C-alpha positions as CSV (number, residue, x, y, z in Angstrom):
1,A,32.9,69.8,-85.6
2,Y,29.2,69.2,-85.0
3,G,27.4,66.1,-83.9
4,A,25.3,64.0,-86.4
5,E,21.9,65.6,-85.2
6,E,23.4,69.1,-85.0
7,S,24.8,68.9,-88.6
8,R,21.4,67.6,-89.9
9,D,19.7,70.7,-88.2
10,L,22.2,73.0,-89.5
11,A,22.7,71.5,-93.1
12,R,21.1,74.6,-94.8
13,F,23.7,76.9,-92.8
14,L,26.5,74.7,-93.8
15,T,25.9,74.7,-97.4
16,P,28.4,76.9,-99.2
17,Q,27.0,79.8,-100.9
18,S,29.9,80.4,-103.2
19,Q,33.0,78.2,-104.0
20,H,36.1,79.6,-105.4
21,P,39.8,78.6,-104.8
22,R,40.6,82.3,-103.6
23,L,38.1,82.2,-101.0
24,D,39.0,78.8,-100.0
25,R,42.6,79.9,-99.4
26,W,41.5,83.1,-97.5
27,A,39.3,81.2,-95.1
28,A,42.1,78.7,-94.7
29,A,44.5,81.4,-93.7
30,F,42.5,81.5,-90.1
31,L,43.3,78.0,-89.5
32,R,46.4,76.7,-87.5
33,E,49.1,75.3,-89.4
34,D,47.7,71.6,-88.9
35,G,44.4,72.9,-90.1
36,S,42.6,73.1,-86.7
37,A,41.1,75.9,-85.2
38,D,39.7,77.3,-81.8
39,T,36.4,77.9,-83.4
40,H,35.6,81.1,-81.1
41,K,39.2,82.6,-81.8
42,L,38.7,82.3,-85.5
43,L,35.5,84.0,-85.5
44,V,36.8,86.8,-83.6
45,D,39.9,87.2,-85.8
46,M,37.9,86.6,-88.9
47,T,35.4,89.5,-87.8
48,Q,38.2,91.9,-86.9
49,T,40.3,91.3,-89.8
50,I,37.6,92.2,-92.1
51,N,36.7,95.0,-90.1
52,R,40.7,96.3,-90.3
53,T,41.4,95.5,-93.9
54,F,38.2,95.9,-95.9
55,K,36.5,99.3,-96.4
56,H,33.2,99.6,-95.2
57,V,31.1,101.5,-97.8
58,A,27.5,102.4,-98.4
59,R,26.4,100.5,-101.6
60,H,22.9,101.2,-102.7
61,E,22.7,98.8,-105.5
62,K,20.4,95.7,-104.9
63,G,21.7,92.4,-103.8
64,V,25.2,91.4,-102.4
65,Q,28.6,91.3,-104.3
66,D,29.8,87.9,-104.9
67,P,32.3,87.2,-101.9
68,V,35.1,86.8,-104.5
69,Q,34.5,90.3,-105.6
70,T,34.4,91.7,-102.2
71,L,37.9,90.1,-101.7
72,E,39.2,91.5,-104.8
73,L,37.8,95.0,-104.1
74,A,38.6,94.8,-100.3
75,S,35.5,96.8,-99.9
76,G,31.8,96.4,-99.3
77,S,28.7,97.3,-97.5
78,C,27.8,95.6,-94.6
79,R,25.6,92.9,-96.3
80,D,28.7,92.5,-98.7
81,L,30.9,92.1,-95.8
82,A,28.6,89.7,-93.8
83,T,28.1,87.6,-96.9
84,L,32.0,87.0,-97.2
85,M,32.2,86.2,-93.6
86,I,29.3,83.5,-94.2
87,A,30.9,81.9,-97.5
88,A,34.2,81.8,-95.7
89,L,32.9,80.2,-92.6
90,R,30.8,77.8,-94.5
91,A,33.9,76.8,-96.6
92,L,35.5,76.0,-93.2
93,G,32.6,73.7,-92.2
94,I,31.1,76.4,-89.6
95,A,27.5,76.8,-89.7
96,A,26.8,80.6,-90.6
97,R,23.6,82.6,-91.3
98,F,22.7,86.1,-92.6
99,V,21.2,88.5,-90.2
100,S,19.5,92.0,-91.0
101,G,18.3,94.7,-88.6
102,Y,19.5,97.8,-87.0
103,L,23.0,98.6,-85.1
104,H,21.9,101.0,-82.3
105,L,24.6,103.5,-81.2
106,D,24.9,104.6,-77.5
107,D,24.6,108.5,-77.1
108,D,28.2,108.6,-76.5
109,D,29.2,106.6,-79.6
110,D,30.6,108.8,-82.7
111,D,31.0,105.7,-84.7
112,D,29.6,106.1,-88.3
113,V,28.4,102.7,-88.8
114,G,25.1,102.5,-87.3
115,G,21.7,104.4,-87.7
116,N,20.4,102.7,-90.5
117,T,19.6,99.0,-91.7
118,H,22.4,96.9,-90.9
119,A,23.7,93.2,-91.7
120,W,25.9,90.9,-89.8
121,V,26.6,87.2,-89.3
122,Q,25.4,84.4,-86.8
123,A,27.9,81.8,-86.6
124,Y,26.7,78.3,-84.7
125,I,29.1,77.4,-82.0
126,A,28.7,73.7,-80.3
127,G,27.5,74.7,-76.7
128,P,26.4,78.4,-76.8
129,G,24.3,78.1,-80.2
130,W,24.0,81.1,-82.3
131,V,26.4,84.0,-81.6
132,D,26.5,87.4,-83.4
133,F,29.7,88.5,-85.4
134,D,29.6,92.0,-87.0
135,P,32.5,92.2,-89.5
136,S,31.5,95.8,-90.3
137,S,32.1,97.1,-86.8
138,G,34.8,94.4,-85.6
139,M,32.1,93.4,-82.8
140,F,30.9,90.3,-81.5
141,G,28.2,89.3,-79.1
142,N,24.6,90.8,-79.4
143,R,25.1,94.2,-77.7
144,N,23.6,97.2,-79.8
145,L,22.6,94.6,-82.5
146,V,18.8,94.8,-83.2
147,R,17.7,91.6,-85.2
148,I,14.8,91.8,-87.6
149,A,15.4,89.0,-90.0
150,V,17.8,85.9,-89.7
151,V,18.0,84.0,-92.8
152,D,20.5,81.6,-94.6
153,E,20.8,83.5,-97.6
154,P,20.8,87.2,-97.9
155,R,18.3,87.3,-100.7
156,E,15.7,86.0,-98.4
157,A,16.1,89.2,-96.0
158,I,14.7,91.9,-98.3
159,P,14.1,94.9,-95.8
160,L,11.3,96.5,-97.9
161,Q,9.7,95.6,-101.1
162,G,6.7,97.0,-102.7
163,T,4.7,98.8,-105.6
164,W,3.8,102.3,-105.8
165,I,0.8,103.6,-107.8
166,G,0.6,107.6,-107.9
167,T,1.7,110.5,-109.8
168,A,5.2,111.5,-110.4
169,S,4.8,114.5,-108.3
170,D,4.0,112.6,-105.2
171,H,6.6,112.7,-102.6
172,L,7.8,109.2,-101.6
173,A,9.7,109.2,-98.3
174,M,10.0,106.6,-95.6
175,K,11.7,106.8,-92.0
176,V,12.2,104.2,-89.8
177,A,12.8,105.1,-86.0
178,V,14.3,102.3,-83.7
179,K,14.1,103.0,-80.1
180,V,16.1,100.7,-77.8
181,A,15.1,100.8,-74.1
182,A,15.9,98.3,-71.0
183,A,13.3,96.4,-70.1
184,A,12.7,95.6,-66.3
185,D,13.2,91.9,-65.3
186,A,9.4,91.6,-64.9
187,E,8.6,93.0,-68.1
188,C,10.8,90.7,-69.8
189,G,9.5,87.2,-71.0
190,A,12.0,84.5,-70.5
191,L,12.6,83.7,-74.3
192,M,13.3,87.3,-74.8
193,C,15.7,87.7,-71.9
194,A,17.3,84.4,-72.7
195,G,18.4,86.1,-76.1
196,G,16.0,83.6,-78.0
């Protein structure tokens, strides 16, 4: 539960995106029998349950699936899985927001989730504040997650939008490369090092 001031500040991240009995039942399954929860445990359990039980697929259609559709299909893109988790958390009264960015893979990591644009969830925990949870990879914390946009609704995080004027024979291509490097303490500003 959040205090009155926190609740006011978090209102837009608590507003349900989708209300449906099936979604509410799925979210409630992460609560204890008495309806209470250890928030951090619930967040980790939900993240890892989505990772284990939902198929992560590349989906090139615009937008996101409705969370109930993701439940029914038991699959979705990273943005669909993040949207499902956000809807479930908000149904439980936990502030959550959508993050768009990149998943950086270590050189020795052979996971096939990273390397492209990526989406995950930040949930607000009283005390620590905003914490990253990635249902596509099952990870939590911000290791290897490169944030580009943090919004309350996925439609606000359009990675690229524009208009092309040219001929049909013009070759259109775009490549984004993200290089992650450790910064020396002296190079790192206080806000950046603090995770802000």
